[in-house]
C-alpha positions as CSV (number, residue, x, y, z in Angstrom):
1,M,-14.2,-0.1,9.1
2,I,-13.1,2.3,11.8
3,K,-13.1,-0.4,14.4
4,D,-10.8,-2.3,12.1
5,L,-8.3,0.5,11.7
6,G,-5.5,-1.5,13.2
7,E,-6.2,-4.5,10.9
8,M,-6.2,-2.1,7.9
9,F,-2.7,-0.9,8.8
10,V,-1.6,-4.5,9.1
11,V,-2.8,-5.1,5.5
12,L,-1.2,-1.8,4.3
13,E,2.1,-3.0,5.8
14,K,1.8,-6.6,4.6
15,F,1.2,-5.6,1.0
16,D,3.2,-2.3,1.1
17,I,0.3,-0.3,-0.3
18,T,-1.1,3.1,0.3
19,M,-4.5,3.9,1.8
20,E,-5.8,5.0,-1.6
21,Q,-4.6,1.6,-3.0
22,F,-6.3,-0.2,-0.2
23,M,-9.6,1.5,-0.8
24,L,-9.9,0.5,-4.4
25,P,-10.1,-3.3,-3.9
26,Y,-11.9,-2.8,-0.6
27,I,-14.8,-0.9,-2.4
28,L,-14.7,-3.2,-5.4
29,F,-15.0,-6.3,-3.1
30,L,-18.0,-4.9,-1.3
31,D,-19.6,-4.2,-4.7
32,Q,-18.8,-7.5,-6.2
33,R,-20.2,-9.3,-3.1
34,E,-23.3,-7.2,-3.3
35,H,-24.0,-7.8,-7.0
36,G,-22.3,-11.1,-7.7
37,E,-22.2,-11.8,-11.4
38,D,-24.6,-9.0,-12.3
39,P,-23.4,-5.9,-14.2
40,L,-22.1,-3.3,-11.7
41,P,-24.3,-0.2,-11.6
42,R,-22.8,3.2,-11.4
43,G,-25.3,4.5,-8.9
44,G,-26.6,3.2,-5.6
45,S,-23.7,0.9,-5.0
46,A,-20.2,0.8,-3.6
47,V,-18.6,1.2,-7.0
48,A,-20.4,4.5,-7.4
49,Y,-17.9,5.9,-4.8
50,I,-15.0,5.0,-7.1
51,Y,-16.5,7.0,-10.0
52,R,-17.3,9.8,-7.6
53,Y,-13.8,9.9,-6.3
54,S,-12.4,9.9,-9.9
55,E,-14.7,12.7,-10.9
56,N,-14.4,14.9,-7.8
57,V,-11.0,14.2,-6.3
58,R,-8.7,12.8,-8.9
59,P,-8.6,9.8,-11.3
60,W,-7.2,6.6,-9.8
61,P,-3.5,6.7,-10.9
62,R,-2.9,4.0,-13.6
63,A,0.5,3.2,-12.0
64,S,-1.1,2.7,-8.6
65,I,-3.7,0.3,-10.1
66,Q,-0.9,-1.5,-12.0
67,E,1.0,-2.0,-8.8
68,L,-2.0,-3.6,-7.2
69,V,-2.2,-5.9,-10.3
70,D,1.5,-6.7,-10.0
71,K,1.1,-7.5,-6.3
72,G,-1.7,-10.0,-7.1
73,L,-4.4,-7.9,-5.4
74,L,-6.4,-7.0,-8.5
75,K,-7.0,-8.4,-11.9
76,N,-7.4,-5.8,-14.7
77,Y,-9.6,-6.8,-17.6
78,N,-9.5,-3.3,-19.3
79,E,-8.1,-3.6,-22.8
80,D,-6.8,-0.1,-23.2
81,E,-5.2,2.7,-21.0
82,T,-8.6,3.8,-19.6
83,V,-9.4,1.9,-16.4
84,Y,-13.0,1.2,-15.7
85,P,-13.8,-0.2,-12.2
86,D,-16.3,-2.5,-13.8
87,N,-13.3,-4.3,-15.5
88,L,-11.3,-4.8,-12.3
89,E,-11.6,-7.8,-10.1
90,V,-10.4,-8.3,-6.5
91,T,-8.3,-11.4,-6.0
92,D,-8.6,-13.9,-3.2
93,K,-5.3,-12.8,-1.9
94,F,-6.8,-9.4,-1.0
95,A,-10.2,-10.7,0.1
96,E,-8.7,-13.4,2.4
97,A,-6.6,-10.8,4.1
98,V,-9.4,-8.3,4.8
99,F,-12.9,-9.8,4.6
100,A,-14.8,-12.7,6.1
101,T,-15.1,-15.0,3.1
102,R,-17.0,-18.0,2.0
103,S,-14.3,-20.3,3.5
104,D,-14.8,-18.5,6.8
105,F,-18.5,-19.1,6.4
106,E,-17.8,-22.8,6.0
107,R,-15.7,-22.8,9.2
108,F,-18.6,-21.1,11.0
109,W,-21.2,-23.5,9.5
110,N,-19.1,-26.6,10.5
111,A,-18.5,-25.2,14.0
112,Y,-22.2,-24.4,14.8
113,P,-23.9,-27.2,16.7
114,A,-26.5,-29.1,14.7
115,F,-28.7,-29.8,17.7
116,A,-29.3,-28.4,21.2
117,E,-30.5,-30.7,24.0
118,K,-33.8,-29.6,25.7
119,V,-35.1,-31.3,28.8
120,E,-38.8,-31.0,29.5
121,D,-40.7,-33.0,32.0
122,G,-37.7,-35.2,32.5
123,Q,-37.5,-36.0,28.8
124,K,-34.5,-35.1,26.6
125,E,-35.2,-33.8,23.2
126,D,-32.8,-32.7,20.5
127,I,-33.8,-29.4,18.9
128,P,-32.4,-28.8,15.4
129,L,-30.3,-25.6,15.1
130,K,-29.2,-25.9,11.5
131,A,-32.6,-26.8,9.9
132,S,-32.1,-24.0,7.3
133,V,-31.2,-23.7,3.7
134,K,-27.4,-23.2,3.7
135,S,-27.4,-20.5,1.0
136,G,-29.9,-18.4,3.1
137,V,-27.6,-18.8,6.1
138,R,-24.6,-17.7,4.0
139,D,-26.5,-14.6,2.9
140,L,-27.2,-13.7,6.6
141,F,-23.5,-14.4,7.4
142,E,-22.4,-12.0,4.6
143,S,-24.9,-9.3,5.9
144,H,-23.7,-9.4,9.5
145,V,-20.0,-10.6,9.4
146,H,-17.9,-8.4,7.2
147,T,-14.3,-8.4,8.2
148,K,-11.8,-10.9,9.6
149,R,-12.1,-9.1,12.9
150,D,-15.9,-9.5,12.9
151,F,-15.4,-13.2,12.1
152,Q,-12.9,-13.9,14.8
153,E,-15.0,-12.1,17.4
154,M,-18.0,-14.1,16.4
155,M,-16.0,-17.4,16.4
156,D,-14.5,-16.7,19.9
157,A,-18.0,-16.0,21.2
158,L,-19.4,-19.1,19.6
159,D,-16.6,-21.3,21.1
160,W,-17.3,-19.8,24.5
161,G,-21.1,-20.2,24.1
162,K,-20.6,-23.9,23.1
163,E,-18.3,-24.5,26.1
164,N,-20.9,-23.0,28.5
165,G,-24.0,-24.5,27.0
166,M,-25.4,-21.2,25.7
167,I,-26.0,-22.1,22.0
168,Q,-29.7,-22.9,22.1
169,I,-31.0,-20.9,19.1
170,P,-31.2,-21.7,15.4
171,I,-28.2,-20.6,13.3
172,K,-30.3,-18.0,11.4
173,E,-31.4,-16.4,14.7
174,F,-27.8,-16.4,15.9
175,L,-26.7,-14.5,12.8
176,G,-29.7,-12.3,12.4
177,S,-29.7,-11.1,16.0
178,E,-25.9,-10.9,16.2
179,Y,-26.3,-13.1,19.3
180,W,-22.5,-13.4,19.6
181,T,-22.3,-9.8,20.8
182,Q,-24.5,-10.7,23.7
183,L,-22.3,-13.8,24.4
184,R,-19.2,-11.6,24.4
185,E,-20.8,-9.3,27.0
186,I,-21.8,-12.3,29.1
187,A,-18.4,-13.8,28.8
188,S,-16.7,-10.5,29.8
189,D,-18.9,-10.3,32.9
190,T,-18.3,-13.9,33.9
191,P,-15.4,-14.3,36.4
192,E,-12.7,-16.8,35.5
193,P,-12.8,-19.9,37.7
194,Q,-10.3,-19.8,40.5
195,M,-7.8,-22.5,40.8
196,T,-7.5,-24.2,44.2
197,A,-4.3,-25.3,45.6
């Protein structure tokens, strides 16, 4: 999150919200992604921080939450004046502005090469790189690529790696090892080709 501080302020300005308002849907999204459709536990999860904040700092101001709802960043399914985080849902509008989402995963999946060419003893052979269950790859993506910044850095490295013939590993290994960080280092150490007159 700290490395994305600049991007966080862009979101604050874009939606005209406070840091406290930003943190509520941010934490809720992390929790909802972690638990999916399961009931949200109060302990051992991101949402526990919301309860902790409410109990130890101050309750989340109702007007502040309503403003997030009015701006289309949260949905409130609470039926009375008491607001329980379990009954709040982050909208796509907020998620798409901050997090790497499933549509980003689809872009990554479609951009990743299906095969790499291997030459051995003068024979060319296609090595499959996406021979994996897509849902398992998506889980890895969600574990390693969190924010829009993470996603853009990974996609830039993937594009560079494809252009330079450096994508030779299966998609799951690319994600699990965060291979794009190595590609970024290699790319930054590679001099730009000089133009000749």
